[in-house]
Every structure is written in C-alpha cells, then in structure tokens.
CHARMM internal coordinates of N, CA and C (Angstrom, degrees):
IC EDIT
DIST 1 N 1 CA 1.4801
DIST 1 CA 1 C 1.4845
ANGL 1 N 1 CA 1 C 109.50
DIST 1 C 2 N 1.3108
ANGL 1 CA 1 C 2 N 119.16
DIHE 1 N 1 CA 1 C 2 N 138.28
DIST 2 N 2 CA 1.4800
ANGL 1 C 2 N 2 CA 125.96
DIHE 1 CA 1 C 2 N 2 CA -178.73
DIST 2 CA 2 C 1.5511
ANGL 2 N 2 CA 2 C 110.51
DIHE 1 C 2 N 2 CA 2 C -70.43
DIST 2 C 3 N 1.3003
ANGL 2 CA 2 C 3 N 117.47
DIHE 2 N 2 CA 2 C 3 N 137.17
DIST 3 N 3 CA 1.4619
ANGL 2 C 3 N 3 CA 121.49
DIHE 2 CA 2 C 3 N 3 CA 174.60
DIST 3 CA 3 C 1.5637
ANGL 3 N 3 CA 3 C 106.40
DIHE 2 C 3 N 3 CA 3 C -82.54
DIST 3 C 4 N 1.2548
ANGL 3 CA 3 C 4 N 118.62
DIHE 3 N 3 CA 3 C 4 N 139.69
DIST 4 N 4 CA 1.4789
ANGL 3 C 4 N 4 CA 122.67
DIHE 3 CA 3 C 4 N 4 CA -179.05
DIST 4 CA 4 C 1.5071
ANGL 4 N 4 CA 4 C 109.99
DIHE 3 C 4 N 4 CA 4 C -96.78
DIST 4 C 5 N 1.2900
ANGL 4 CA 4 C 5 N 117.99
DIHE 4 N 4 CA 4 C 5 N 125.56
DIST 5 N 5 CA 1.4137
ANGL 4 C 5 N 5 CA 122.72
DIHE 4 CA 4 C 5 N 5 CA 172.02
DIST 5 CA 5 C 1.6214
ANGL 5 N 5 CA 5 C 106.28
DIHE 4 C 5 N 5 CA 5 C -116.17
DIST 5 C 6 N 1.2798
ANGL 5 CA 5 C 6 N 112.13
DIHE 5 N 5 CA 5 C 6 N 137.55
DIST 6 N 6 CA 1.4547
ANGL 5 C 6 N 6 CA 123.03
DIHE 5 CA 5 C 6 N 6 CA 174.75
DIST 6 CA 6 C 1.5440
ANGL 6 N 6 CA 6 C 112.16
DIHE 5 C 6 N 6 CA 6 C -109.92
DIST 6 C 7 N 1.3189
ANGL 6 CA 6 C 7 N 111.03
DIHE 6 N 6 CA 6 C 7 N 141.41
DIST 7 N 7 CA 1.4659
ANGL 6 C 7 N 7 CA 113.51
DIHE 6 CA 6 C 7 N 7 CA -174.61
DIST 7 CA 7 C 1.5518
ANGL 7 N 7 CA 7 C 110.79
DIHE 6 C 7 N 7 CA 7 C -141.23
DIST 7 C 8 N 1.3829
ANGL 7 CA 7 C 8 N 110.43
DIHE 7 N 7 CA 7 C 8 N 151.19
DIST 8 N 8 CA 1.4898
ANGL 7 C 8 N 8 CA 118.87
DIHE 7 CA 7 C 8 N 8 CA 179.33
DIST 8 CA 8 C 1.4649
ANGL 8 N 8 CA 8 C 105.42
DIHE 7 C 8 N 8 CA 8 C -125.22
DIST 8 C 9 N 1.3534
ANGL 8 CA 8 C 9 N 120.32
DIHE 8 N 8 CA 8 C 9 N 137.14
DIST 9 N 9 CA 1.4370
ANGL 8 C 9 N 9 CA 128.06
DIHE 8 CA 8 C 9 N 9 CA 177.65
DIST 9 CA 9 C 1.4893
ANGL 9 N 9 CA 9 C 109.27
DIHE 8 C 9 N 9 CA 9 C -105.01
DIST 9 C 10 N 1.3014
ANGL 9 CA 9 C 10 N 117.01
DIHE 9 N 9 CA 9 C 10 N 121.01
DIST 10 N 10 CA 1.3866
ANGL 9 C 10 N 10 CA 120.84
DIHE 9 CA 9 C 10 N 10 CA 173.48
DIST 10 CA 10 C 1.5281
ANGL 10 N 10 CA 10 C 113.78
DIHE 9 C 10 N 10 CA 10 C -117.95
DIST 10 C 11 N 1.2910
ANGL 10 CA 10 C 11 N 120.94
DIHE 10 N 10 CA 10 C 11 N 117.95
DIST 11 N 11 CA 1.4702
ANGL 10 C 11 N 11 CA 127.63
DIHE 10 CA 10 C 11 N 11 CA -177.10
DIST 11 CA 11 C 1.5667
ANGL 11 N 11 CA 11 C 105.00
DIHE 10 C 11 N 11 CA 11 C -71.08
DIST 11 C 12 N 1.3385
ANGL 11 CA 11 C 12 N 115.91
DIHE 11 N 11 CA 11 C 12 N 134.14
DIST 12 N 12 CA 1.4455
ANGL 11 C 12 N 12 CA 118.00
DIHE 11 CA 11 C 12 N 12 CA 173.20
DIST 12 CA 12 C 1.5353
ANGL 12 N 12 CA 12 C 110.79
DIHE 11 C 12 N 12 CA 12 C -81.61
DIST 12 C 13 N 1.3407
ANGL 12 CA 12 C 13 N 114.73
DIHE 12 N 12 CA 12 C 13 N 134.51
DIST 13 N 13 CA 1.4226
ANGL 12 C 13 N 13 CA 121.33
DIHE 12 CA 12 C 13 N 13 CA -176.88
DIST 13 CA 13 C 1.5867
ANGL 13 N 13 CA 13 C 111.53
DIHE 12 C 13 N 13 CA 13 C -114.79
DIST 13 C 14 N 1.2778
ANGL 13 CA 13 C 14 N 115.31
DIHE 13 N 13 CA 13 C 14 N 157.85
DIST 14 N 14 CA 1.4430
ANGL 13 C 14 N 14 CA 121.25
DIHE 13 CA 13 C 14 N 14 CA 175.30
DIST 14 CA 14 C 1.5161
ANGL 14 N 14 CA 14 C 105.90
DIHE 13 C 14 N 14 CA 14 C -137.05
DIST 14 C 15 N 1.4084
ANGL 14 CA 14 C 15 N 114.38
DIHE 14 N 14 CA 14 C 15 N 144.47
DIST 15 N 15 CA 1.4757
ANGL 14 C 15 N 15 CA 118.30
DIHE 14 CA 14 C 15 N 15 CA 176.22
DIST 15 CA 15 C 1.4763
ANGL 15 N 15 CA 15 C 110.56
DIHE 14 C 15 N 15 CA 15 C -91.16
DIST 15 C 16 N 1.3433
ANGL 15 CA 15 C 16 N 116.56
DIHE 15 N 15 CA 15 C 16 N 126.64
DIST 16 N 16 CA 1.4454
ANGL 15 C 16 N 16 CA 124.98
DIHE 15 CA 15 C 16 N 16 CA 176.34
DIST 16 CA 16 C 1.4455
ANGL 16 N 16 CA 16 C 106.79
DIHE 15 C 16 N 16 CA 16 C -121.84
DIST 16 C 17 N 1.3811
ANGL 16 CA 16 C 17 N 119.15
DIHE 16 N 16 CA 16 C 17 N 95.59
DIST 17 N 17 CA 1.4258
ANGL 16 C 17 N 17 CA 123.99
DIHE 16 CA 16 C 17 N 17 CA -173.22
DIST 17 CA 17 C 1.5522
ANGL 17 N 17 CA 17 C 110.53
DIHE 16 C 17 N 17 CA 17 C 66.36
DIST 17 C 18 N 1.2869
ANGL 17 CA 17 C 18 N 116.34
DIHE 17 N 17 CA 17 C 18 N -116.27
DIST 18 N 18 CA 1.4615
ANGL 17 C 18 N 18 CA 118.90
DIHE 17 CA 17 C 18 N 18 CA 179.91
DIST 18 CA 18 C 1.4688
ANGL 18 N 18 CA 18 C 111.87
DIHE 17 C 18 N 18 CA 18 C -105.65
DIST 18 C 19 N 1.3333
ANGL 18 CA 18 C 19 N 117.38
DIHE 18 N 18 CA 18 C 19 N 9.26
DIST 19 N 19 CA 1.4529
ANGL 18 C 19 N 19 CA 122.72
DIHE 18 CA 18 C 19 N 19 CA -174.02
DIST 19 CA 19 C 1.5648
ANGL 19 N 19 CA 19 C 108.26
DIHE 18 C 19 N 19 CA 19 C -116.77
DIST 19 C 20 N 1.3383
ANGL 19 CA 19 C 20 N 114.80
DIHE 19 N 19 CA 19 C 20 N 138.38
DIST 20 N 20 CA 1.5554
ANGL 19 C 20 N 20 CA 120.99
DIHE 19 CA 19 C 20 N 20 CA 175.51
DIST 20 CA 20 C 1.5501
ANGL 20 N 20 CA 20 C 101.49
DIHE 19 C 20 N 20 CA 20 C -95.90
DIST 20 C 21 N 1.3736
ANGL 20 CA 20 C 21 N 111.62
DIHE 20 N 20 CA 20 C 21 N 136.50
DIST 21 N 21 CA 1.5073
ANGL 20 C 21 N 21 CA 117.91
DIHE 20 CA 20 C 21 N 21 CA 173.50
DIST 21 CA 21 C 1.4406
ANGL 21 N 21 CA 21 C 107.34
DIHE 20 C 21 N 21 CA 21 C -132.02
DIST 21 C 22 N 1.2954
ANGL 21 CA 21 C 22 N 116.21
DIHE 21 N 21 CA 21 C 22 N 154.78
DIST 22 N 22 CA 1.4935
ANGL 21 C 22 N 22 CA 120.49
DIHE 21 CA 21 C 22 N 22 CA 172.71
DIST 22 CA 22 C 1.4406
ANGL 22 N 22 CA 22 C 114.44
DIHE 21 C 22 N 22 CA 22 C -72.71
DIST 22 C 23 N 1.3241
ANGL 22 CA 22 C 23 N 115.36
DIHE 22 N 22 CA 22 C 23 N 145.98
DIST 23 N 23 CA 1.5198
ANGL 22 C 23 N 23 CA 119.33
DIHE 22 CA 22 C 23 N 23 CA 177.56
DIST 23 CA 23 C 1.5457
ANGL 23 N 23 CA 23 C 114.56
DIHE 22 C 23 N 23 CA 23 C -84.27
DIST 23 C 24 N 1.2679
ANGL 23 CA 23 C 24 N 113.69
DIHE 23 N 23 CA 23 C 24 N -11.55
DIST 24 N 24 CA 1.4423
ANGL 23 C 24 N 24 CA 117.23
DIHE 23 CA 23 C 24 N 24 CA -174.37
DIST 24 CA 24 C 1.5575
ANGL 24 N 24 CA 24 C 114.03
DIHE 23 C 24 N 24 CA 24 C 94.82
DIST 24 C 25 N 1.3515
ANGL 24 CA 24 C 25 N 111.53
DIHE 24 N 24 CA 24 C 25 N 2.15
DIST 25 N 25 CA 1.4559
ANGL 24 C 25 N 25 CA 117.42
DIHE 24 CA 24 C 25 N 25 CA -177.29
DIST 25 CA 25 C 1.5824
ANGL 25 N 25 CA 25 C 108.55
DIHE 24 C 25 N 25 CA 25 C -123.58
DIST 25 C 26 N 1.2808
ANGL 25 CA 25 C 26 N 119.26
DIHE 25 N 25 CA 25 C 26 N 157.32
DIST 26 N 26 CA 1.3949
ANGL 25 C 26 N 26 CA 124.85
DIHE 25 CA 25 C 26 N 26 CA 179.08
DIST 26 CA 26 C 1.5509
ANGL 26 N 26 CA 26 C 111.27
DIHE 25 C 26 N 26 CA 26 C -138.55
DIST 26 C 27 N 1.3451
ANGL 26 CA 26 C 27 N 118.38
DIHE 26 N 26 CA 26 C 27 N 153.37
DIST 27 N 27 CA 1.4337
ANGL 26 C 27 N 27 CA 125.76
DIHE 26 CA 26 C 27 N 27 CA 171.01
DIST 27 CA 27 C 1.5049
ANGL 27 N 27 CA 27 C 109.43
DIHE 26 C 27 N 27 CA 27 C -104.06
DIST 27 C 28 N 1.2550
ANGL 27 CA 27 C 28 N 117.70
DIHE 27 N 27 CA 27 C 28 N 135.37
DIST 28 N 28 CA 1.4629
ANGL 27 C 28 N 28 CA 123.44
DIHE 27 CA 27 C 28 N 28 CA -178.84
DIST 28 CA 28 C 1.5571
ANGL 28 N 28 CA 28 C 104.67
DIHE 27 C 28 N 28 CA 28 C -116.36
DIST 28 C 29 N 1.3140
ANGL 28 CA 28 C 29 N 118.14
DIHE 28 N 28 CA 28 C 29 N 109.44
DIST 29 N 29 CA 1.4360
ANGL 28 C 29 N 29 CA 122.69
DIHE 28 CA 28 C 29 N 29 CA 178.53
DIST 29 CA 29 C 1.5534
ANGL 29 N 29 CA 29 C 108.57
DIHE 28 C 29 N 29 CA 29 C -96.24
DIST 29 C 30 N 1.3205
ANGL 29 CA 29 C 30 N 116.69
DIHE 29 N 29 CA 29 C 30 N 123.97
DIST 30 N 30 CA 1.4331
ANGL 29 C 30 N 30 CA 122.58
DIHE 29 CA 29 C 30 N 30 CA -171.25
DIST 30 CA 30 C 1.5482
ANGL 30 N 30 CA 30 C 106.08
DIHE 29 C 30 N 30 CA 30 C -114.30
DIST 30 C 31 N 1.3696
ANGL 30 CA 30 C 31 N 115.71
DIHE 30 N 30 CA 30 C 31 N 128.19
DIST 31 N 31 CA 1.4480
ANGL 30 C 31 N 31 CA 122.75
DIHE 30 CA 30 C 31 N 31 CA 177.38
DIST 31 CA 31 C 1.5005
ANGL 31 N 31 CA 31 C 112.76
DIHE 30 C 31 N 31 CA 31 C -121.90
DIST 31 C 32 N 1.3516
ANGL 31 CA 31 C 32 N 112.77
DIHE 31 N 31 CA 31 C 32 N 153.75
DIST 32 N 32 CA 1.4866
ANGL 31 C 32 N 32 CA 118.83
DIHE 31 CA 31 C 32 N 32 CA 168.71
DIST 32 CA 32 C 1.5226
ANGL 32 N 32 CA 32 C 107.94
DIHE 31 C 32 N 32 CA 32 C -127.72
DIST 32 C 33 N 1.3504
ANGL 32 CA 32 C 33 N 118.42
DIHE 32 N 32 CA 32 C 33 N 142.64
DIST 33 N 33 CA 1.4140
ANGL 32 C 33 N 33 CA 120.68
DIHE 32 CA 32 C 33 N 33 CA 179.17
DIST 33 CA 33 C 1.5373
ANGL 33 N 33 CA 33 C 108.30
DIHE 32 C 33 N 33 CA 33 C -85.74
DIST 33 C 34 N 1.3201
ANGL 33 CA 33 C 34 N 114.12
DIHE 33 N 33 CA 33 C 34 N 126.03
DIST 34 N 34 CA 1.4290
ANGL 33 C 34 N 34 CA 121.68
DIHE 33 CA 33 C 34 N 34 CA -179.55
DIST 34 CA 34 C 1.5146
ANGL 34 N 34 CA 34 C 106.54
DIHE 33 C 34 N 34 CA 34 C -129.82
DIST 34 C 35 N 1.3332
ANGL 34 CA 34 C 35 N 119.32
DIHE 34 N 34 CA 34 C 35 N 114.95
DIST 35 N 35 CA 1.4685
ANGL 34 C 35 N 35 CA 124.67
DIHE 34 CA 34 C 35 N 35 CA -176.07
DIST 35 CA 35 C 1.4727
ANGL 35 N 35 CA 35 C 111.13
DIHE 34 C 35 N 35 CA 35 C 56.00
DIST 35 C 36 N 1.3543
ANGL 35 CA 35 C 36 N 114.95
DIHE 35 N 35 CA 35 C 36 N 43.67
DIST 36 N 36 CA 1.4827
ANGL 35 C 36 N 36 CA 120.74
DIHE 35 CA 35 C 36 N 36 CA -179.62
DIST 36 CA 36 C 1.4843
ANGL 36 N 36 CA 36 C 115.21
DIHE 35 C 36 N 36 CA 36 C 63.06
DIST 36 C 37 N 1.2966
ANGL 36 CA 36 C 37 N 117.32
DIHE 36 N 36 CA 36 C 37 N 20.06
DIST 37 N 37 CA 1.4483
ANGL 36 C 37 N 37 CA 122.78
DIHE 36 CA 36 C 37 N 37 CA 175.58
DIST 37 CA 37 C 1.4996
ANGL 37 N 37 CA 37 C 111.19
DIHE 36 C 37 N 37 CA 37 C -120.91
DIST 37 C 38 N 1.2947
ANGL 37 CA 37 C 38 N 121.73
DIHE 37 N 37 CA 37 C 38 N 136.41
DIST 38 N 38 CA 1.4423
ANGL 37 C 38 N 38 CA 123.36
DIHE 37 CA 37 C 38 N 38 CA 176.24
DIST 38 CA 38 C 1.4674
ANGL 38 N 38 CA 38 C 110.67
DIHE 37 C 38 N 38 CA 38 C -73.20
DIST 38 C 39 N 1.3615
ANGL 38 CA 38 C 39 N 122.09
DIHE 38 N 38 CA 38 C 39 N 123.59
DIST 39 N 39 CA 1.4439
ANGL 38 C 39 N 39 CA 124.71
DIHE 38 CA 38 C 39 N 39 CA 175.48
DIST 39 CA 39 C 1.5168
ANGL 39 N 39 CA 39 C 109.23
DIHE 38 C 39 N 39 CA 39 C -119.11
DIST 39 C 40 N 1.3493
ANGL 39 CA 39 C 40 N 116.24
DIHE 39 N 39 CA 39 C 40 N 134.64
DIST 40 N 40 CA 1.4092
ANGL 39 C 40 N 40 CA 117.26
DIHE 39 CA 39 C 40 N 40 CA -177.38
DIST 40 CA 40 C 1.5658
ANGL 40 N 40 CA 40 C 110.42
DIHE 39 C 40 N 40 CA 40 C -65.32
DIST 40 C 41 N 1.2598
ANGL 40 CA 40 C 41 N 117.26
DIHE 40 N 40 CA 40 C 41 N 126.27
DIST 41 N 41 CA 1.4858
ANGL 40 C 41 N 41 CA 121.43
DIHE 40 CA 40 C 41 N 41 CA 178.83
DIST 41 CA 41 C 1.5492
ANGL 41 N 41 CA 41 C 109.57
DIHE 40 C 41 N 41 CA 41 C -89.65
DIST 41 C 42 N 1.3660
ANGL 41 CA 41 C 42 N 117.56
DIHE 41 N 41 CA 41 C 42 N -46.92
DIST 42 N 42 CA 1.4568
ANGL 41 C 42 N 42 CA 123.14
DIHE 41 CA 41 C 42 N 42 CA 178.59
DIST 42 CA 42 C 1.5358
ANGL 42 N 42 CA 42 C 107.93
DIHE 41 C 42 N 42 CA 42 C -163.74
DIST 42 C 43 N 1.3411
ANGL 42 CA 42 C 43 N 112.83
DIHE 42 N 42 CA 42 C 43 N 165.49
DIST 43 N 43 CA 1.5284
ANGL 42 C 43 N 43 CA 119.82
DIHE 42 CA 42 C 43 N 43 CA 167.08
DIST 43 CA 43 C 1.5468
ANGL 43 N 43 CA 43 C 106.15
DIHE 42 C 43 N 43 CA 43 C -129.69
DIST 43 C 44 N 1.3014
ANGL 43 CA 43 C 44 N 114.57
DIHE 43 N 43 CA 43 C 44 N 135.64
DIST 44 N 44 CA 1.4505
ANGL 43 C 44 N 44 CA 123.42
DIHE 43 CA 43 C 44 N 44 CA -179.95
DIST 44 CA 44 C 1.4978
ANGL 44 N 44 CA 44 C 109.70
DIHE 43 C 44 N 44 CA 44 C -120.06
DIST 44 C 45 N 1.2968
ANGL 44 CA 44 C 45 N 115.93
DIHE 44 N 44 CA 44 C 45 N 144.96
DIST 45 N 45 CA 1.4483
ANGL 44 C 45 N 45 CA 124.32
DIHE 44 CA 44 C 45 N 45 CA 169.93
DIST 45 CA 45 C 1.4881
ANGL 45 N 45 CA 45 C 109.97
DIHE 44 C 45 N 45 CA 45 C -114.68
DIST 45 C 46 N 1.3561
ANGL 45 CA 45 C 46 N 115.91
DIHE 45 N 45 CA 45 C 46 N 125.50
DIST 46 N 46 CA 1.4349
ANGL 45 C 46 N 46 CA 117.40
DIHE 45 CA 45 C 46 N 46 CA 175.36
DIST 46 CA 46 C 1.5040
ANGL 46 N 46 CA 46 C 110.73
DIHE 45 C 46 N 46 CA 46 C -153.84
DIST 46 C 47 N 1.3601
ANGL 46 CA 46 C 47 N 117.50
DIHE 46 N 46 CA 46 C 47 N 179.72
DIST 47 N 47 CA 1.4146
ANGL 46 C 47 N 47 CA 120.23
DIHE 46 CA 46 C 47 N 47 CA -176.88
DIST 47 CA 47 C 1.5461
ANGL 47 N 47 CA 47 C 109.91
DIHE 46 C 47 N 47 CA 47 C -78.51
DIST 47 C 48 N 1.3736
ANGL 47 CA 47 C 48 N 111.96
DIHE 47 N 47 CA 47 C 48 N 156.45
DIST 48 N 48 CA 1.4474
ANGL 47 C 48 N 48 CA 116.12
DIHE 47 CA 47 C 48 N 48 CA 179.21
DIST 48 CA 48 C 1.5799
ANGL 48 N 48 CA 48 C 113.87
DIHE 47 C 48 N 48 CA 48 C -60.71
DIST 48 C 49 N 1.3424
ANGL 48 CA 48 C 49 N 111.71
DIHE 48 N 48 CA 48 C 49 N -27.38
DIST 49 N 49 CA 1.4827
ANGL 48 C 49 N 49 CA 119.24
DIHE 48 CA 48 C 49 N 49 CA -177.71
DIST 49 CA 49 C 1.5328
ANGL 49 N 49 CA 49 C 110.90
DIHE 48 C 49 N 49 CA 49 C -71.85
DIST 49 C 50 N 1.2928
ANGL 49 CA 49 C 50 N 119.13
DIHE 49 N 49 CA 49 C 50 N -25.76
DIST 50 N 50 CA 1.4734
ANGL 49 C 50 N 50 CA 120.10
DIHE 49 CA 49 C 50 N 50 CA -176.86
DIST 50 CA 50 C 1.5106
ANGL 50 N 50 CA 50 C 110.82
DIHE 49 C 50 N 50 CA 50 C -77.06
DIST 50 C 51 N 1.3540
ANGL 50 CA 50 C 51 N 118.14
DIHE 50 N 50 CA 50 C 51 N 134.74
DIST 51 N 51 CA 1.4189
ANGL 50 C 51 N 51 CA 125.00
DIHE 50 CA 50 C 51 N 51 CA 177.12
DIST 51 CA 51 C 1.5599
ANGL 51 N 51 CA 51 C 111.42
DIHE 50 C 51 N 51 CA 51 C -60.85
DIST 51 C 52 N 1.2537
ANGL 51 CA 51 C 52 N 118.67
DIHE 51 N 51 CA 51 C 52 N 126.89
DIST 52 N 52 CA 1.5266
ANGL 51 C 52 N 52 CA 120.20
DIHE 51 CA 51 C 52 N 52 CA -174.06
DIST 52 CA 52 C 1.5272
ANGL 52 N 52 CA 52 C 111.61
DIHE 51 C 52 N 52 CA 52 C -64.76
DIST 52 C 53 N 1.3122
ANGL 52 CA 52 C 53 N 118.97
DIHE 52 N 52 CA 52 C 53 N -40.09
DIST 53 N 53 CA 1.4781
ANGL 52 C 53 N 53 CA 122.28
DIHE 52 CA 52 C 53 N 53 CA -179.96
DIST 53 CA 53 C 1.4799
ANGL 53 N 53 CA 53 C 108.91
DIHE 52 C 53 N 53 CA 53 C -68.34
DIST 53 C 54 N 1.3398
ANGL 53 CA 53 C 54 N 120.71
DIHE 53 N 53 CA 53 C 54 N -34.99
DIST 54 N 54 CA 1.4669
ANGL 53 C 54 N 54 CA 120.90
DIHE 53 CA 53 C 54 N 54 CA 178.07
DIST 54 CA 54 C 1.4918
ANGL 54 N 54 CA 54 C 110.17
DIHE 53 C 54 N 54 CA 54 C -70.13
DIST 54 C 55 N 1.3547
ANGL 54 CA 54 C 55 N 115.06
DIHE 54 N 54 CA 54 C 55 N -37.89
DIST 55 N 55 CA 1.5637
ANGL 54 C 55 N 55 CA 119.28
DIHE 54 CA 54 C 55 N 55 CA -179.03
DIST 55 CA 55 C 1.5694
ANGL 55 N 55 CA 55 C 104.97
DIHE 54 C 55 N 55 CA 55 C -64.44
DIST 55 C 56 N 1.3302
ANGL 55 CA 55 C 56 N 117.82
DIHE 55 N 55 CA 55 C 56 N -39.00
DIST 56 N 56 CA 1.4846
ANGL 55 C 56 N 56 CA 117.36
DIHE 55 CA 55 C 56 N 56 CA -177.02
DIST 56 CA 56 C 1.4771
ANGL 56 N 56 CA 56 C 109.21
DIHE 55 C 56 N 56 CA 56 C -71.20
DIST 56 C 57 N 1.3085
ANGL 56 CA 56 C 57 N 116.92
DIHE 56 N 56 CA 56 C 57 N -40.91
DIST 57 N 57 CA 1.4493
ANGL 56 C 57 N 57 CA 119.27
DIHE 56 CA 56 C 57 N 57 CA -177.11
DIST 57 CA 57 C 1.5547
ANGL 57 N 57 CA 57 C 110.91
DIHE 56 C 57 N 57 CA 57 C -65.06
DIST 57 C 58 N 1.3468
ANGL 57 CA 57 C 58 N 114.37
DIHE 57 N 57 CA 57 C 58 N -41.05
DIST 58 N 58 CA 1.4622
ANGL 57 C 58 N 58 CA 119.93
DIHE 57 CA 57 C 58 N 58 CA 177.47
DIST 58 CA 58 C 1.4901
ANGL 58 N 58 CA 58 C 111.64
DIHE 57 C 58 N 58 CA 58 C -61.06
DIST 58 C 59 N 1.3162
ANGL 58 CA 58 C 59 N 120.36
DIHE 58 N 58 CA 58 C 59 N -37.13
DIST 59 N 59 CA 1.4657
ANGL 58 C 59 N 59 CA 125.64
DIHE 58 CA 58 C 59 N 59 CA 175.98
DIST 59 CA 59 C 1.5096
ANGL 59 N 59 CA 59 C 106.62
DIHE 58 C 59 N 59 CA 59 C -63.41
DIST 59 C 60 N 1.2695
ANGL 59 CA 59 C 60 N 117.73
DIHE 59 N 59 CA 59 C 60 N -52.50
DIST 60 N 60 CA 1.5537
ANGL 59 C 60 N 60 CA 123.45
DIHE 59 CA 59 C 60 N 60 CA -179.13
DIST 60 CA 60 C 1.5442
ANGL 60 N 60 CA 60 C 109.59
DIHE 59 C 60 N 60 CA 60 C -52.76
DIST 60 C 61 N 1.3094
ANGL 60 CA 60 C 61 N 116.26
DIHE 60 N 60 CA 60 C 61 N -47.12
DIST 61 N 61 CA 1.4946
ANGL 60 C 61 N 61 CA 122.03
DIHE 60 CA 60 C 61 N 61 CA -176.97
DIST 61 CA 61 C 1.5248
ANGL 61 N 61 CA 61 C 108.90
DIHE 60 C 61 N 61 CA 61 C -64.91
DIST 61 C 62 N 1.2846
ANGL 61 CA 61 C 62 N 113.95
DIHE 61 N 61 CA 61 C 62 N -42.71
DIST 62 N 62 CA 1.5839
ANGL 61 C 62 N 62 CA 116.47
DIHE 61 CA 61 C 62 N 62 CA -176.24
DIST 62 CA 62 C 1.4375
ANGL 62 N 62 CA 62 C 114.05
DIHE 61 C 62 N 62 CA 62 C -77.59
DIST 62 C 63 N 1.4212
ANGL 62 CA 62 C 63 N 119.57
DIHE 62 N 62 CA 62 C 63 N -8.59
DIST 63 N 63 CA 1.4065
ANGL 62 C 63 N 63 CA 120.93
DIHE 62 CA 62 C 63 N 63 CA -175.15
DIST 63 CA 63 C 1.5932
ANGL 63 N 63 CA 63 C 113.47
DIHE 62 C 63 N 63 CA 63 C -125.28
DIST 63 C 64 N 1.3473
ANGL 63 CA 63 C 64 N 113.65
DIHE 63 N 63 CA 63 C 64 N 30.75
DIST 64 N 64 CA 1.4061
ANGL 63 C 64 N 64 CA 119.12
DIHE 63 CA 63 C 64 N 64 CA 168.62
DIST 64 CA 64 C 1.5762
ANGL 64 N 64 CA 64 C 116.01
DIHE 63 C 64 N 64 CA 64 C 91.05
DIST 64 C 65 N 1.2417
ANGL 64 CA 64 C 65 N 115.51
DIHE 64 N 64 CA 64 C 65 N 3.99
DIST 65 N 65 CA 1.4707
ANGL 64 C 65 N 65 CA 121.78
DIHE 64 CA 64 C 65 N 65 CA -176.97
DIST 65 CA 65 C 1.5373
ANGL 65 N 65 CA 65 C 113.23
DIHE 64 C 65 N 65 CA 65 C -102.56
DIST 65 C 66 N 1.2835
ANGL 65 CA 65 C 66 N 116.46
DIHE 65 N 65 CA 65 C 66 N 4.78
DIST 66 N 66 CA 1.5520
ANGL 65 C 66 N 66 CA 121.14
DIHE 65 CA 65 C 66 N 66 CA -173.38
DIST 66 CA 66 C 1.5001
ANGL 66 N 66 CA 66 C 113.27
DIHE 65 C 66 N 66 CA 66 C -59.23
DIST 66 C 67 N 1.3278
ANGL 66 CA 66 C 67 N 117.47
DIHE 66 N 66 CA 66 C 67 N -27.46
DIST 67 N 67 CA 1.5053
ANGL 66 C 67 N 67 CA 117.81
DIHE 66 CA 66 C 67 N 67 CA -176.28
DIST 67 CA 67 C 1.5273
ANGL 67 N 67 CA 67 C 110.15
DIHE 66 C 67 N 67 CA 67 C -87.61
DIST 67 C 68 N 1.2669
ANGL 67 CA 67 C 68 N 120.86
DIHE 67 N 67 CA 67 C 68 N -8.99
DIST 68 N 68 CA 1.4835
ANGL 67 C 68 N 68 CA 123.05
DIHE 67 CA 67 C 68 N 68 CA 178.81
DIST 68 CA 68 C 1.5399
ANGL 68 N 68 CA 68 C 110.69
DIHE 67 C 68 N 68 CA 68 C -93.55
DIST 68 C 69 N 1.3349
ANGL 68 CA 68 C 69 N 113.70
DIHE 68 N 68 CA 68 C 69 N 151.98
DIST 69 N 69 CA 1.4363
ANGL 68 C 69 N 69 CA 121.55
DIHE 68 CA 68 C 69 N 69 CA -177.21
DIST 69 CA 69 C 1.5866
ANGL 69 N 69 CA 69 C 106.50
DIHE 68 C 69 N 69 CA 69 C -102.92
DIST 69 C 70 N 1.3486
ANGL 69 CA 69 C 70 N 115.01
DIHE 69 N 69 CA 69 C 70 N 135.91
DIST 70 N 70 CA 1.4049
ANGL 69 C 70 N 70 CA 118.99
DIHE 69 CA 69 C 70 N 70 CA -176.37
DIST 70 CA 70 C 1.5751
ANGL 70 N 70 CA 70 C 106.88
DIHE 69 C 70 N 70 CA 70 C -132.70
DIST 70 C 71 N 1.3074
ANGL 70 CA 70 C 71 N 109.91
DIHE 70 N 70 CA 70 C 71 N 149.79
DIST 71 N 71 CA 1.5101
ANGL 70 C 71 N 71 CA 121.08
DIHE 70 CA 70 C 71 N 71 CA 170.49
DIST 71 CA 71 C 1.4996
ANGL 71 N 71 CA 71 C 106.99
DIHE 70 C 71 N 71 CA 71 C -109.02
DIST 71 C 72 N 1.2558
ANGL 71 CA 71 C 72 N 115.58
DIHE 71 N 71 CA 71 C 72 N 135.82
DIST 72 N 72 CA 1.5095
ANGL 71 C 72 N 72 CA 119.11
DIHE 71 CA 71 C 72 N 72 CA 178.55
DIST 72 CA 72 C 1.5104
ANGL 72 N 72 CA 72 C 112.26
DIHE 71 C 72 N 72 CA 72 C -115.91
DIST 72 C 73 N 1.3823
ANGL 72 CA 72 C 73 N 113.29
DIHE 72 N 72 CA 72 C 73 N 134.56
DIST 73 N 73 CA 1.4317
ANGL 72 C 73 N 73 CA 118.68
DIHE 72 CA 72 C 73 N 73 CA -179.96
DIST 73 CA 73 C 1.5455
ANGL 73 N 73 CA 73 C 105.68
DIHE 72 C 73 N 73 CA 73 C -130.53
DIST 73 C 74 N 1.3441
ANGL 73 CA 73 C 74 N 116.57
DIHE 73 N 73 CA 73 C 74 N 124.65
DIST 74 N 74 CA 1.4183
ANGL 73 C 74 N 74 CA 120.94
DIHE 73 CA 73 C 74 N 74 CA 177.26
DIST 74 CA 74 C 1.5794
ANGL 74 N 74 CA 74 C 110.48
DIHE 73 C 74 N 74 CA 74 C -86.42
DIST 74 C 75 N 1.3103
ANGL 74 CA 74 C 75 N 115.69
DIHE 74 N 74 CA 74 C 75 N 131.60
DIST 75 N 75 CA 1.4665
ANGL 74 C 75 N 75 CA 122.15
DIHE 74 CA 74 C 75 N 75 CA -177.57
DIST 75 CA 75 C 1.5739
ANGL 75 N 75 CA 75 C 107.50
DIHE 74 C 75 N 75 CA 75 C -95.81
END
COOR INIT
IC SEED 1 N 1 CA 1 C
IC BUILD
C-alpha cells in the first residue's frame, strides 16, 4: 500500500519598497498523517521552476525511501 504524503508550497517573497515580489524560490513543507495528526516529514527549498512532486521524489530517493511507493496530495 502506498504511503500518503501531503505537501504545501509557499513561495518566498521579498519586500521592494511597498511591493512584495517573489524571489524565484519556494519552500515545500511535506507532512505525513500519523495517528490522525499531521507530522512534518521534511521541508525542501527549491526554485519555483522545479516541479514540487519531482523535488519531493528526489528527496525520497536520496534519503533511503526510493524503494517505497508514495502518493502525493497538495494541500
């Protein structure tokens, strides 16, 4: 059975005078539900151009989770 991971994408902003602009980077906050409670699994920083699911999968592959199957849900 696939493990479910939930993720939130937050674009990084910077203040330029009275205007907020994106920095070109984003934070991806990844959660797993454990006993009906969201628990932070990891946090990733990457460019806005990088696909979020690909970034998460690359993290999993690089950190010993490559053999497991995951389902991803964006919140």
